[in-house]
C-alpha positions, 0 to 999 in steps of 0.5 A: 764688191765696194758696196758689200765691203762698205756694208760690212763696215756699218756698225749695227745699232743695238736691237730693241723692241717695245709696245705702245702700251704694257696692258691691252684688252681683248680686241685691242690693237697692239703696236710693236716698235722695233729699233735696229739697223737700216735695211735689216730684215727682222723676223717677228713672232708673238706668242700667247700665254700658252706659247701658241703663235699669235703672229709670225712675219718678217719686216725690213727696217727703213733708213732710220732702222725702225720697224712698226708692226701692228696686230689686232687681238681677237675679242676672245684672246686669252688673258695673260702675258704675251711675248714678242720675239725679234731676230735679225742682223745677228741680234735678238730682242724680246718684250712682253705685254699683258692682256687683261679682260674686263670682268665678264663671265668666263667663256665656255671651254671649246670642245674639239671633235677627235676627227677635227683635231686629227684632220688639223694635225694631219694638215699641220704635218703635211705643211711641216713635211712639205716645208722640210722637203723644200728646205732639204732640196734648197740647201742641197742646191746651195751647198753643192757648188761648194762640195758640201752636198754630203752634209745632208746625206742622211736627211733624205732617208729621214724625210722618207721615213717621215713621209711613210709615218704620215701615210700611216697617219692618213690610213688611220684617219681613213679607218676612223682611228682618230686618236692614232692618226692625231698621235702619228701626225703630231709626231711627224710635225714634231720630228719635222721641226726637230729635223729642220733645226738639225739640217739648218745647224749642220749647214751653218756649221759646215759653212762656218768651217769652210769660212774659217778654212778660206780665212786661214789661207788668205790675207786679202782684205776683200776676201776677208770682207766677203767671208765676214758678210757670209758669217753675218748672213749665217747669224740670221739663220733660224729654223723659225723663219724657214724662207729667210733662213734658206735665203741667208744660207744661199747668200752665204754660200755665194759669198763663200764661193766668191771669196774662195775664187778670189783667194785662188787668184793669188795662188793662180798667179804664182802657178802662172809664174811657175808655168811661165818659167817651165814654158821658157825652159821647155822652149829652150829645150825645144830649140836644142832638140830642133838643132839636134834634129837638123844635125840628125837630118843632115847626117841622115842625108849623108848616110842616105848618099853613102847607102846609095853609093854602097848600093851601087857598088854592091850592084857592080860587085854583084855583076862582077861576082856573077861574071867571075862566077861564070868564069870560075864555072868555065875554068872549072869545066876546062880544068875538068877537061884538062884533068881528063886529058892529063889522065889520058896523057899519063896513061899514054906515058905509062904505056910509052914507059912500058914500051921503052922499058921493053925496048931497053930490055930488048936492046940489052938482050940484043947487045948481049947477043951481039957481044956473045956473037962477036966473042964467038966470032973473034974466038973462031977467028983466033982459032984459025 
């Protein structure tokens, strides 16, 4: 981390490029001198008068920031102005040189057979398509950990369409239709280059947006240094240099990932403080609940004793109730017997009452008869 921070503070020297001469003859050796920053990898591209690529390579500057690169012109190199393009470390520079041939008969124009031209175009298209496929796969792998895999969501379908067009070009070539094959293959190459630029642009734009978002959310110096390095790495992305650009994007992704995780540490500490406070409150609540639980267990024990006592009392009362029920049943039976006896006695009393009434009536009659007899006896005595 210290090395990265130190690297981000190095002031890059202005990038310049020059050649050891301004004019060369066909077959001569051209020496290109680049003066830039130590340790920076520079992409070098040399184009001829018609825009054709003469040389394409990458070189890393030494401790003095200087890169020396040579190319040897062919004996039939076209005359005119050649352009040298250099890019790296977020900077670009160009220079030119001239190739002037000695007076000589102009070479006869080279005629390329249609079949050869179509075959060359097909090979170029295959190379471009393979390069595009590799770039899409690599970018998706780099962006996925940051949740940015959706940035290239449409790239796979576009790649499939280009593959289908290339298959059509190969079919035309096999059928001997070289003009159609050349046209289709050239379209595939052109569209691959265009799509390559688009996916690099989309990836860089998405990463810069994420860098801005993380920067706005953190004021940590180390986080900001990592994000600055990520931006510098993105500055080196160019569709012209596919492999180095993929490496730059992958490095930027890793730097943004590291910065995001580092930025999250402060938030994590705050959350840990909140969690610690919540934990203490939870512990206190747990202790209170434990006290209540102990009290409830003691009360439950008392209630269990009361329940046991009541259960025993219920058992005793059940026994007493059973005995009382038996006594009630016995008394009920005796009561019924007594009622029967009372009925009999009442019947007997009624009979005796009738007998007594009859006796009273008879006695009264006898008494009356006795009085009458006495009366008559007395009367007879009186008459004598």
